[in-house]
matplotlib code that plots the C-alpha trace (Angstrom):
import matplotlib.pyplot as plt

x = [126.1, 129.0, 128.8, 125.1, 125.9, 128.7, 126.5, 123.7, 126.1, 127.6, 124.1, 123.1, 126.2, 125.6, 122.0, 123.0, 125.7, 123.5, 120.8, 123.0, 122.4, 118.6, 118.9, 116.6, 118.0, 117.6, 115.6, 118.6, 120.7, 118.1, 119.0, 122.6, 121.6, 119.2, 121.8, 122.6, 126.1, 124.9, 122.9, 124.2, 124.2, 124.5, 123.5, 119.7, 120.4, 122.6, 119.8, 117.3, 119.5, 120.4, 116.7, 115.7, 118.4, 117.4, 113.7, 114.3, 116.4, 113.8, 111.0, 112.7, 113.8, 110.3, 109.1, 110.5, 107.7, 105.9, 106.7, 108.0, 110.1, 108.9, 107.7, 104.1, 104.2, 103.4]
y = [-19.1, -17.7, -20.5, -19.8, -16.1, -17.0, -19.3, -16.8, -14.1, -16.3, -17.3, -13.6, -12.6, -15.5, -14.5, -10.9, -11.8, -14.3, -11.7, -9.8, -12.5, -11.9, -8.9, -9.4, -9.5, -6.3, -6.3, -5.1, -8.1, -10.7, -10.7, -11.6, -14.4, -15.9, -16.2, -19.7, -19.7, -19.0, -22.3, -25.2, -27.3, -25.1, -27.8, -28.5, -31.8, -33.0, -32.2, -34.1, -37.2, -37.2, -37.0, -39.6, -42.0, -41.3, -41.9, -45.0, -46.5, -45.5, -47.0, -50.3, -50.7, -51.4, -50.8, -52.2, -54.7, -54.8, -57.6, -57.0, -54.3, -51.2, -53.3, -53.6, -57.4, -58.6]
z = [62.9, 61.0, 58.5, 57.8, 57.3, 54.9, 52.9, 52.7, 51.6, 48.9, 47.7, 47.6, 45.6, 43.2, 42.7, 42.1, 39.6, 37.7, 37.4, 35.0, 32.3, 32.3, 30.0, 26.9, 23.4, 21.6, 18.3, 16.3, 17.7, 16.8, 13.1, 14.0, 16.3, 13.7, 11.0, 9.8, 11.1, 14.6, 14.8, 16.8, 13.6, 10.6, 8.0, 7.9, 6.0, 8.8, 11.4, 9.2, 8.9, 12.6, 13.6, 11.1, 12.4, 16.0, 15.5, 13.4, 16.2, 18.8, 16.8, 16.4, 20.0, 21.4, 24.9, 28.1, 28.9, 25.5, 23.2, 19.7, 18.2, 16.3, 13.3, 14.7, 15.3, 18.8]

ax = plt.figure().add_subplot(projection="3d")
ax.plot(x, y, z, "-o")
ax.set_aspect("equal")
plt.show()
């Protein structure tokens, strides 16, 4: 019984501590978070080229049980 109480207590403490991160972003902070340097990848051209490469590879790989690649031939 003591182990269950310990588990429930630690789960409760974890829940209480994680609820601190649910605070919404204030309107005056949104302009800072929306700046280009705050993006995961700051260069839009790099994002475009990475996505183009990804979709080109995915299109040419074909399905698992479907014949042909991404070229349209069966």
